[in-house]
Phi, psi and omega in degrees: 000140179296140177274094182233164179300314184289328176297320177293323177295318178301320178297320179294320179298316180296325183275327187236039187311313186262007179273149180296131178252318183236132177240124170235170183298325187249005179192163172225153174235137174279170176299323178295318179292321178297319178298319178295321178294321176301313180295324179298316180289314181299327180293344178271354182281147169289169179284158173058052174273154180234318182222128182234128175281146177235111177231088188217159171285159183281116182194178180301322181297324179295314180297317179296322180297317178298314180295326178295318178299315182294322179298327181277007177079013181259176177248150178252148178238103186272144173213134176291142180302334181271006174296152175303140182303318181297325180289318177299316180303311182300313182300311184291325179289316180296322180282353177053054183293144176287322174194175181240129172274126184207189176239159183302327183297341184250010180307321185294339179283345190243013180295144180096351178276136173275063184225163172269131181255118179263133179260102183272354182289346182260004182294135173253186181262050176284148178279121181295146181290322179230124180279136179289139179278138178290112183252005182291152175238162181301322181268007178290135174302136180260318180202166173234119176254133182265130176240170180292142185240149183287343183276359184095359178232147178295154180239139184260123179269125182260119184245139184267168173302316180299321177301314183291318178300321175303314183291322177301318179293321179294317179297314180298320180297324184271317191253352173048056178294148178234173181294348178276347181281157173224128181259137175280133174257095187247330187288154171290159189286348186267007180239157182303328182301325177299316178301316179297312182302311189285306190279324179290338177275296187300323182286350177251010181077018180265138179286149179246120181258123186249110180285158175280170177299325179294321178298331184267009182291331181203168185292327181289319178292326178293317179293330176294322176295316178301315180295316183300320186257009176055046180290137184251337184231136181221130177236133182194177174292157182300337182290333175293316177295325179297322176294317179297328183297335181276348181283147178296328178211157171242158180306131183291345179289340181289123177251339186220126175240123183246126177253134179204165175096345179194176183295134176260120181258149183301327181295339182285336187230017185303326180265355182265337180301132180093344179268339177196163172289134181237129180240138168262131183235160181215142174165127176287159176304329183295343180240022172067089174065262186241140176253344180211154179231147173217124177276123186276139173225166183296331184259013182251014180284137178282169185297337179270007177086007180252168176260150173298164176263000170089211181239165185298144177287171182306136179062029176225146174232145178234130176236152174256114185248151173275183185292347179262001180087013180268135181289135183263151178286166179307138176095342181265138184279133177201192182275135178283118182240137190242130180240158172122195189285352180270349183294120188280182179286344181105197185269140175275165176077202186270077180226045184301318182294316181289333179290350177293345176294340174270109185249170181228135178284170179299334180272000176096005180277131178277146174212166184243126175273107192290335187082003177261144178258143179194183178208161181265127180285164180304330181273004177095347176285158183256137175257127177271136179255289182188176176289151176266352177242204183258026173274134183231172175244127175236119184052038177081006184245136184287134179225127171271115181301327180297325178294318179296317180296316180298320180289325179297324179298337183271359180281143177297137178086002180252116179270315176223153179206142173226136177241131179230149180260143178226174181241132179274187185294341178267002181083015181261147184281145169213161183246146173237132178256132177252119190238130169259110185281146173272346180226119183296346180267006181299141182249139178301321181300323179289320178298314179298322179296317179293319179297322183293345178286341184230340183245142174289161190304320183289348180269353180274125183307139182288326181234146177230127184242126178281130183236144174289330177196164178265120179295139182242153175269186184295339179272000180083011178259156178307133182266097184301326183296338182261002177274136179297144182252127175273125178273133184235128177287157177283162183245348186266000000 
């Protein structure tokens, strides 16, 4: 049998038919009911689909829609309904979606598409007359996640069924989920954490608890949701753990806290240690969720106040290479390169230059050059340092500064623009835009409005400085040392 996401889900359905699969505040679905909903949605698809857009609110129907796409052997392209319209348009057009699964409330975001829009919000639990046959293959693309791109356009990473099944096995090997566990579904659909939440839970017979928007309004309401539904596992950006760290107590039902997507600092979890197992994880989207795990303890903090990113997950290898591709000994700084079953198909569309990050050894094995710098500690764990290019993390989300700069150049009233990243007092990245206006009457509010049509909120520079000209160095490039620096206090 092919090792696919849906085949693993079918096994879970057969084993846990009457066990709860989806938990919402006002309803629950068993694995059997979720499977019926999947068939109902899949039965509405035309034949021979390849790429399906998903623009839906987080609910059981959204999860069923994703599984329906995968069952039909197609790939899904997720976008949050609150994404800028221009960004959704670009993603769906580049991915050449056959149609978009959505809800009536979001129709206005999708006007102009030559696609069929399916409204899944009205789906009931009717038994389909004919069940769709699982046509997925191990090497079939499962999804495309879009990350920030250096060309000024986002780039879509294509991940296979086999890649995801590999990660589910790696997660299971490390965290040993059981049918008694419940996973929180907190992340937006466009990030790896969502993949971790959904598939490592459901494919293991673990229930997935989906909070409402009201539940996610603040850390106290979120923790109340966790307590109410006895959630045991939570995965999120380190800033979520930092918020939890300020609480006098966290729900005692939580046994596992997973941090990923950005640097985990000791100050973020100082009060959480001992209350649950806490893991720091690392891995680009290009290598399917996480490539390494590290269990945090009070005495494992590095001298810079951060935690190591650990060692490679099951069926993955990590090497530190120099610029010539030679493996470096322990202690020497180089590029973090990832080998194994998580290495994805690469970027779709016209990203030939960026796809060079996917390299091949003399023996024919593919690996991914992450662009991250790190070194191996004496105990074999890996220490992450920083990016070697101008890609940064803002609120746990990857941003190519070049993409922001390229988009800024397209704004009305902007003659020249430079965007640079800086670090605040908490060690977190933020961006400052330096603008030479072509019109002295240009307004910051108008520039922000234009940027918001194509960039998500965290990609819009926090500060904008009007400049008479951009200072250049002897090579004719912007001289960063001569640009004024905005000092920013920390928020944590």
